[in-house]
VEXVEXMI-938196 format. One line per 8 residues: number of its first residue (from 0); their letters; for each residue x, y, z of C-alpha. Coordinates in nm, 2 decimals. Layout:
<nodes>
NUM) a) X/Y/Z ~ ...;
</nodes>
This chain:
<nodes>
0) xxxxxxxx) -1.74/0.03/-1.91 ~ -2.08/0.19/-1.86 ~ -2.39/0.32/-2.06 ~ -2.28/0.53/-2.36 ~ -2.40/0.86/-2.22 ~ -2.15/0.84/-1.94 ~ -1.87/0.73/-2.17 ~ -1.61/0.62/-1.91;
8) xxxxxxxx) -1.39/0.50/-2.20 ~ -1.36/0.85/-2.33 ~ -1.27/0.98/-1.98 ~ -1.00/0.71/-1.95 ~ -0.86/0.79/-2.30 ~ -0.84/1.16/-2.20 ~ -0.64/1.07/-1.89 ~ -0.40/0.87/-2.10;
16) xxxxxxxx) -0.36/1.16/-2.35 ~ -0.30/1.41/-2.07 ~ -0.04/1.18/-1.90 ~ 0.16/1.03/-2.18 ~ 0.39/0.74/-2.10 ~ 0.26/0.70/-1.75 ~ 0.16/0.33/-1.77 ~ 0.13/0.26/-1.40;
24) xxxxxxxx) -0.10/0.56/-1.34 ~ -0.31/0.47/-1.65 ~ -0.34/0.11/-1.51 ~ -0.46/0.23/-1.17 ~ -0.71/0.47/-1.33 ~ -0.85/0.21/-1.56 ~ -0.89/-0.04/-1.27 ~ -1.10/0.21/-1.08;
32) xxxxxxxx) -1.30/0.34/-1.38 ~ -1.39/-0.02/-1.47 ~ -1.61/-0.04/-1.16 ~ -1.79/0.30/-1.18 ~ -2.06/0.23/-1.44 ~ -2.33/0.14/-1.18 ~ -2.23/0.44/-0.97 ~ -2.30/0.68/-1.26;
40) xxxxxxxx) -2.63/0.51/-1.32 ~ -2.73/0.58/-0.96 ~ -2.56/0.92/-0.94 ~ -2.57/1.09/-1.28 ~ -2.48/1.42/-1.11 ~ -2.12/1.28/-1.08 ~ -2.10/1.27/-1.46 ~ -2.25/1.62/-1.51;
48) xxxxxxxx) -2.01/1.78/-1.26 ~ -1.71/1.59/-1.40 ~ -1.62/1.45/-1.06 ~ -1.43/1.16/-1.22 ~ -1.21/1.39/-1.43 ~ -1.14/1.61/-1.12 ~ -1.04/1.30/-0.91 ~ -0.81/1.18/-1.18;
56) xxxxxxxx) -0.62/1.51/-1.18 ~ -0.38/1.56/-0.88 ~ -0.44/1.88/-0.68 ~ -0.07/1.95/-0.68 ~ 0.25/1.79/-0.82 ~ 0.58/1.90/-0.68 ~ 0.91/1.80/-0.84 ~ 1.24/1.93/-0.70;
64) xxxxxxxx) 1.62/1.89/-0.71 ~ 1.80/1.71/-0.42 ~ 2.17/1.78/-0.42 ~ 2.39/1.59/-0.17 ~ 2.75/1.49/-0.11 ~ 2.88/1.14/-0.05 ~ 3.15/1.03/0.19 ~ 3.42/1.09/-0.08;
72) xxxxxxxx) 3.31/1.44/-0.15 ~ 3.14/1.36/-0.48 ~ 2.82/1.56/-0.55 ~ 2.51/1.38/-0.66 ~ 2.18/1.52/-0.79 ~ 1.86/1.33/-0.74 ~ 1.50/1.41/-0.81 ~ 1.23/1.44/-0.55;
80) xxxxxxxx) 0.86/1.42/-0.58 ~ 0.55/1.49/-0.38 ~ 0.21/1.44/-0.55 ~ -0.07/1.59/-0.33 ~ -0.35/1.40/-0.50 ~ -0.67/1.48/-0.31 ~ -0.76/1.65/0.01 ~ -1.14/1.62/0.01;
88) xxxxxxxx) -1.14/1.41/0.32 ~ -0.84/1.55/0.51 ~ -0.47/1.63/0.48 ~ -0.27/1.46/0.21 ~ -0.14/1.13/0.36 ~ 0.09/0.88/0.20 ~ 0.44/0.74/0.21 ~ 0.78/0.84/0.07;
96) xxxxxxxx) 0.96/0.59/-0.15 ~ 1.34/0.58/-0.20 ~ 1.43/0.37/-0.51 ~ 1.61/0.42/-0.84 ~ 1.29/0.33/-1.03 ~ 1.09/0.62/-0.88 ~ 0.95/0.86/-1.15 ~ 0.65/1.08/-1.16;
104) xxxxxxxx) 0.44/0.79/-1.30 ~ 0.52/0.58/-0.99 ~ 0.42/0.85/-0.75 ~ 0.10/0.94/-0.93 ~ -0.02/0.59/-0.94 ~ 0.05/0.54/-0.57 ~ -0.11/0.87/-0.48 ~ -0.42/0.79/-0.68;
112) xxxxxxxx) -0.46/0.45/-0.51 ~ -0.38/0.61/-0.17 ~ -0.68/0.85/-0.21 ~ -0.93/0.56/-0.22 ~ -0.74/0.34/0.03 ~ -0.75/0.63/0.28 ~ -1.12/0.68/0.22 ~ -1.19/0.32/0.30;
120) xxxxxxxx) -1.03/0.34/0.64 ~ -1.30/0.58/0.75 ~ -1.03/0.81/0.89 ~ -1.02/1.18/0.79 ~ -0.73/1.15/0.54 ~ -0.67/1.27/0.19 ~ -0.44/1.10/-0.05 ~ -0.08/1.17/-0.15;
128) xxxxxxxx) 0.25/1.01/-0.22 ~ 0.62/1.10/-0.27 ~ 0.97/0.99/-0.30 ~ 1.30/1.02/-0.48 ~ 1.51/0.82/-0.73 ~ 1.77/0.77/-0.46 ~ 1.91/0.42/-0.38 ~ 1.99/0.39/-0.01;
136) xxxxxxxx) 2.15/0.05/-0.07 ~ 2.53/0.04/-0.03 ~ 2.52/0.39/0.12 ~ 2.66/0.47/0.46 ~ 2.44/0.61/0.74 ~ 2.60/0.95/0.70 ~ 2.52/0.95/0.33 ~ 2.16/0.86/0.38;
144) xxxxxxxx) 2.13/1.12/0.65 ~ 2.27/1.39/0.43 ~ 2.03/1.29/0.15 ~ 1.73/1.30/0.39 ~ 1.83/1.64/0.52 ~ 1.87/1.78/0.17 ~ 1.53/1.64/0.07 ~ 1.35/1.79/0.37;
152) xxxxxxxx) 1.52/2.13/0.31 ~ 1.29/2.16/0.00 ~ 1.00/1.93/0.11 ~ 0.93/2.10/0.44 ~ 0.75/2.40/0.28 ~ 0.48/2.17/0.15 ~ 0.41/1.97/0.47 ~ 0.22/2.02/0.79;
160) xxxxxxxx) 0.00/1.81/1.03 ~ -0.31/1.97/0.88 ~ -0.17/2.00/0.52 ~ 0.04/1.69/0.42 ~ 0.17/1.41/0.64 ~ 0.42/1.17/0.48 ~ 0.52/0.83/0.61 ~ 0.77/0.57/0.51;
168) xxxxxxxx) 0.75/0.33/0.21 ~ 1.00/0.13/0.02 ~ 1.35/0.23/0.12 ~ 1.22/0.46/0.40 ~ 1.20/0.32/0.75 ~ 1.22/0.46/1.10 ~ 1.58/0.56/1.05 ~ 1.50/0.78/0.75;
176) xxxxxxxx) 1.19/0.92/0.91 ~ 1.40/1.03/1.21 ~ 1.65/1.22/0.99 ~ 1.36/1.38/0.79 ~ 1.18/1.48/1.11 ~ 1.50/1.62/1.27 ~ 1.55/1.85/0.97 ~ 1.19/1.95/0.96;
184) xxxxxxxx) 1.21/2.04/1.33 ~ 1.53/2.23/1.28 ~ 1.40/2.44/0.99 ~ 1.06/2.52/1.13 ~ 1.15/2.55/1.50 ~ 0.84/2.35/1.59 ~ 0.80/2.01/1.74 ~ 0.51/1.92/1.51;
192) xxxxxxxx) 0.51/1.54/1.57 ~ 0.20/1.48/1.37 ~ 0.38/1.59/1.04 ~ 0.53/1.25/0.98 ~ 0.43/0.90/1.08 ~ 0.62/0.58/1.12 ~ 0.83/0.76/1.39 ~ 1.04/0.58/1.65;
200) xxxxxxxx) 0.86/0.48/1.97 ~ 1.07/0.71/2.18 ~ 0.97/1.02/1.99 ~ 0.60/1.00/1.89 ~ 0.57/0.67/1.71 ~ 0.29/0.42/1.76 ~ 0.30/0.06/1.86 ~ 0.17/-0.18/1.59;
208) xxxxxxxx) 0.27/0.06/1.31 ~ 0.55/-0.17/1.20 ~ 0.32/-0.47/1.19 ~ 0.01/-0.29/1.07 ~ 0.01/-0.35/0.69 ~ 0.10/-0.72/0.72 ~ -0.14/-0.78/1.00 ~ -0.41/-0.60/0.81;
216) xxxxxxxx) -0.37/-0.81/0.50 ~ -0.40/-1.13/0.70 ~ -0.71/-0.99/0.88 ~ -0.87/-0.90/0.55 ~ -0.80/-1.24/0.40 ~ -0.95/-1.40/0.71 ~ -1.27/-1.19/0.68 ~ -1.31/-1.28/0.31;
224) xxxxxxxx) -1.27/-1.65/0.40 ~ -1.51/-1.62/0.69 ~ -1.77/-1.46/0.47 ~ -1.75/-1.77/0.25 ~ -1.77/-2.01/0.54 ~ -1.41/-2.10/0.60 ~ -1.10/-1.92/0.75 ~ -0.72/-1.92/0.77;
232) xxxxxxxx) -0.71/-2.18/1.04 ~ -0.56/-2.49/0.87 ~ -0.51/-2.31/0.54 ~ -0.18/-2.34/0.34 ~ -0.05/-1.99/0.26 ~ 0.23/-1.84/0.04 ~ 0.35/-1.49/0.09 ~ 0.57/-1.31/-0.17;
240) xxxxxxxx) 0.84/-1.09/-0.04 ~ 1.04/-1.09/0.28 ~ 1.02/-0.73/0.38 ~ 0.82/-0.56/0.65 ~ 0.48/-0.63/0.50 ~ 0.55/-1.00/0.42 ~ 0.71/-1.07/0.76 ~ 0.42/-0.94/0.96;
248) xxxxxxxx) 0.16/-1.10/0.72 ~ 0.33/-1.43/0.79 ~ 0.32/-1.36/1.16 ~ -0.05/-1.28/1.17 ~ -0.14/-1.58/0.95 ~ 0.05/-1.81/1.18 ~ -0.13/-1.66/1.48 ~ -0.46/-1.73/1.31;
256) xxxxxxxx) -0.37/-2.10/1.26 ~ -0.25/-2.08/0.89 ~ 0.05/-2.27/0.76 ~ 0.28/-2.04/0.56 ~ 0.50/-2.27/0.34 ~ 0.68/-2.02/0.12 ~ 0.80/-1.66/0.09 ~ 1.06/-1.49/-0.14;
264) xxxxxxxx) 1.32/-1.22/-0.19 ~ 1.50/-1.07/-0.49 ~ 1.72/-1.38/-0.52 ~ 1.45/-1.65/-0.53 ~ 1.18/-1.85/-0.35 ~ 1.21/-2.01/-0.01 ~ 0.99/-2.32/0.03 ~ 0.96/-2.50/0.36;
272) xxxxxxxx) 0.67/-2.75/0.36 ~ 0.69/-2.79/0.73 ~ 0.61/-2.42/0.78 ~ 0.82/-2.11/0.76 ~ 1.02/-2.05/1.08 ~ 0.96/-1.68/1.12 ~ 1.23/-1.62/1.37 ~ 1.49/-1.73/1.12;
280) xxxxxxxx) 1.34/-1.51/0.85 ~ 1.35/-1.21/1.08 ~ 1.71/-1.28/1.17 ~ 1.81/-1.31/0.80 ~ 1.62/-1.00/0.69 ~ 1.60/-0.76/0.99 ~ 1.93/-0.84/1.17 ~ 2.18/-0.99/0.93;
288) xxxxxxxx) 2.02/-0.83/0.62 ~ 2.11/-1.13/0.40 ~ 1.94/-1.36/0.15 ~ 1.68/-1.62/0.24 ~ 1.94/-1.87/0.10 ~ 2.08/-1.86/0.46 ~ 1.75/-1.99/0.59 ~ 1.77/-2.30/0.36;
296) xxxxxxxx) 2.13/-2.37/0.48 ~ 1.99/-2.40/0.84 ~ 1.67/-2.60/0.78 ~ 1.69/-2.94/0.61 ~ 1.32/-2.93/0.51 ~ 1.37/-2.60/0.32 ~ 1.48/-2.53/-0.04 ~ 1.57/-2.20/-0.20;
304) xxxxxxxx) 1.60/-2.13/-0.57 ~ 1.47/-1.94/-0.88 ~ 1.14/-2.13/-0.91 ~ 0.84/-1.89/-0.91 ~ 0.67/-1.86/-0.57 ~ 0.33/-1.90/-0.73 ~ 0.41/-2.26/-0.83 ~ 0.39/-2.36/-0.47;
312) xxxxxxxx) 0.05/-2.52/-0.40 ~ -0.16/-2.31/-0.16 ~ -0.51/-2.23/-0.04 ~ -0.43/-1.86/0.00 ~ -0.18/-1.63/-0.17 ~ -0.06/-1.29/-0.03 ~ 0.15/-1.09/-0.28 ~ 0.34/-0.85/-0.06;
320) xxxxxxxx) 0.65/-0.76/-0.27 ~ 0.59/-0.50/-0.55 ~ 0.36/-0.40/-0.83 ~ 0.27/-0.63/-1.12 ~ 0.45/-0.93/-0.97 ~ 0.16/-1.17/-1.02 ~ 0.07/-1.20/-1.39 ~ -0.17/-1.40/-1.60;
328) xxxxxxxx) 0.07/-1.70/-1.60 ~ 0.11/-1.70/-1.23 ~ -0.27/-1.66/-1.18 ~ -0.33/-1.97/-1.40 ~ -0.08/-2.16/-1.18 ~ -0.25/-2.06/-0.86 ~ -0.58/-2.17/-1.00 ~ -0.45/-2.51/-1.12;
336) xxxxxxxx) -0.31/-2.56/-0.76 ~ -0.65/-2.49/-0.60 ~ -0.59/-2.14/-0.46 ~ -0.91/-2.01/-0.30 ~ -0.82/-1.65/-0.20 ~ -0.57/-1.38/-0.29 ~ -0.52/-1.06/-0.09 ~ -0.28/-0.79/-0.21;
344) xxxxxxxx) -0.03/-0.67/0.05 ~ 0.17/-0.46/-0.20 ~ 0.03/-0.18/-0.41 ~ -0.11/-0.32/-0.74 ~ 0.09/-0.64/-0.73 ~ -0.15/-0.82/-0.96 ~ -0.17/-0.74/-1.33 ~ -0.52/-0.66/-1.47;
352) xxxxxxxx) -0.53/-0.98/-1.67 ~ -0.44/-1.18/-1.36 ~ -0.72/-1.01/-1.16 ~ -0.97/-1.07/-1.43 ~ -0.88/-1.44/-1.44 ~ -0.90/-1.48/-1.07 ~ -1.24/-1.31/-1.05 ~ -1.38/-1.51/-1.34;
360) xxxxxxxx) -1.27/-1.83/-1.16 ~ -1.45/-1.72/-0.84 ~ -1.14/-1.67/-0.63 ~ -1.19/-1.44/-0.34 ~ -0.97/-1.14/-0.43 ~ -0.89/-0.85/-0.19 ~ -0.75/-0.55/-0.38 ~ -0.46/-0.36/-0.22;
368) xxxxxxxx) -0.66/-0.04/-0.16 ~ -0.87/-0.24/0.09 ~ -0.65/-0.53/0.20 ~ -0.33/-0.33/0.27 ~ -0.50/-0.03/0.43 ~ -0.39/-0.13/0.78 ~ -0.07/0.06/0.75 ~ -0.22/0.40/0.68;
376) xxxxxxxx) -0.50/0.33/0.92 ~ -0.24/0.29/1.20 ~ -0.06/0.60/1.08 ~ -0.39/0.78/1.15 ~ -0.40/0.62/1.49 ~ -0.04/0.75/1.54 ~ -0.16/1.10/1.44 ~ -0.44/1.07/1.70;
384) xxxxxxxx) -0.19/0.99/1.97 ~ 0.03/1.28/1.87 ~ -0.26/1.52/1.87 ~ -0.37/1.42/2.22 ~ -0.02/1.38/2.36 ~ -0.10/1.02/2.44 ~ 0.05/0.68/2.39 ~ -0.15/0.36/2.36;
392) xxxxxxxx) -0.06/0.00/2.44 ~ 0.01/-0.26/2.18 ~ -0.31/-0.45/2.26 ~ -0.53/-0.13/2.24 ~ -0.38/-0.02/1.91 ~ -0.40/-0.37/1.76 ~ -0.77/-0.39/1.87 ~ -0.84/-0.07/1.68;
400) xxxxxxxx) -0.66/-0.20/1.37 ~ -0.86/-0.51/1.38 ~ -1.19/-0.31/1.40 ~ -1.08/-0.09/1.11 ~ -0.99/-0.39/0.89 ~ -1.32/-0.57/0.97 ~ -1.51/-0.26/0.89 ~ -1.32/-0.21/0.56;
408) xxxxxxxx) -1.41/-0.57/0.46 ~ -1.78/-0.52/0.56 ~ -1.79/-0.19/0.36 ~ -1.65/-0.35/0.05 ~ -1.87/-0.66/0.08 ~ -2.19/-0.46/0.13 ~ -2.11/-0.21/-0.14 ~ -2.05/-0.48/-0.39;
416) xxxxxxxx) -2.39/-0.63/-0.31 ~ -2.56/-0.29/-0.33 ~ -2.43/-0.22/-0.68 ~ -2.50/-0.57/-0.82 ~ -2.15/-0.72/-0.79 ~ -2.19/-0.95/-0.49 ~ -1.86/-1.11/-0.39 ~ -1.65/-0.88/-0.60;
424) xxxxxxxx) -1.42/-0.70/-0.36 ~ -1.26/-0.50/-0.64 ~ -1.59/-0.34/-0.73 ~ -1.68/-0.29/-0.37 ~ -1.35/-0.12/-0.28 ~ -1.35/0.10/-0.58 ~ -1.71/0.21/-0.55 ~ -1.70/0.27/-0.17;
432) xxxxxxxx) -1.37/0.47/-0.19 ~ -1.48/0.67/-0.49 ~ -1.83/0.76/-0.37 ~ -1.69/0.88/-0.03 ~ -1.44/1.11/-0.20 ~ -1.69/1.22/-0.47 ~ -1.96/1.32/-0.22 ~ -1.71/1.53/-0.03;
440) xxxxxxx) -1.58/1.70/-0.34 ~ -1.94/1.77/-0.45 ~ -2.01/1.93/-0.12 ~ -1.73/2.18/-0.16 ~ -1.85/2.32/-0.49 ~ -1.64/2.34/-0.81 ~ -1.28/2.30/-0.68;
</nodes>
């Protein structure tokens, strides 16, 4: 990975040894370390002070019990997590995820990625992540509320607008943030609105927050294409997923003149060669909460089935569903169909071998820590509005989001060139995020 004296391989092996069985965390660490050889050549002081080893170790890992009672009176015990990964640039910032698959490995990998993602935004934010192995599906509103209240009864002691500021993530939307905030306010007797982001618009939330991650992915893809002399206008696009990120990525791509022909959900792939009707997708997913199969029943041009999304020919692919969804086989299929650009809307949705194949083939590739940073950037804008007791218009907030995403692209593009990897946005994002955090940590002494 670098010159022998810096021995990044040994650093990686030590991380794996100290974190046994945590494959997602190890994958995230390896992806970043793979870009840092040129950084250590230029800044050998980072090797001497063991900045990399310190960055790979979370500042704090909190694991706690969440007891709650369902509507029948049965008691359940879930496990909650908050990994406060790095506060060199500001308070810990990152979402809460409710899903049965959540384990410490999940939260650590997300917190590690979040640290560099937040650094790239240029906002004063540290990195953290949290969640619980709770499944809100098939649970009543009362059950989810009781769970949120029980979780916050423990979590509140670790939070604060200058300490740790969670947001939503998978399984946690405005409804859950409301119940979490209500319990925080009740326990602390403070209306500390900046302690959580993703709030409702009536009580401290920000316009554009719901759209921000999806919009940001599309903006980043557009900037990559512009840098190579093209754009999204007239491009054929596929977007994996049909959740919040995917829906608003589709919306922004369509606004930019792109033709989105496919998206997906847990049941299969929706393909509509005439262009996805976003109003129907929103109704299926946000109102009726049903499968995309219902879309195909309405539109004669559409089909829905188990065929992989990545088999649909496209110019641009936006994986917006979940981690490791686009593997080596899928990457080969995209290449054979002439795909020119991939931007990650989800966190680490492409496997390492898929990324390597795409980069080797010269495909423009926007890694998640850069391409999907629009969500946390707009969370920071929400915190700004809370701190100033202000509320911005949709247009003003969207303009700020656009500026941030354009700046992130420029930073990644210029950093890659500076360190000898022109056109490689993975290297640019990793190096730019790492060096910002590393310089801050070095300034604070040995902490």
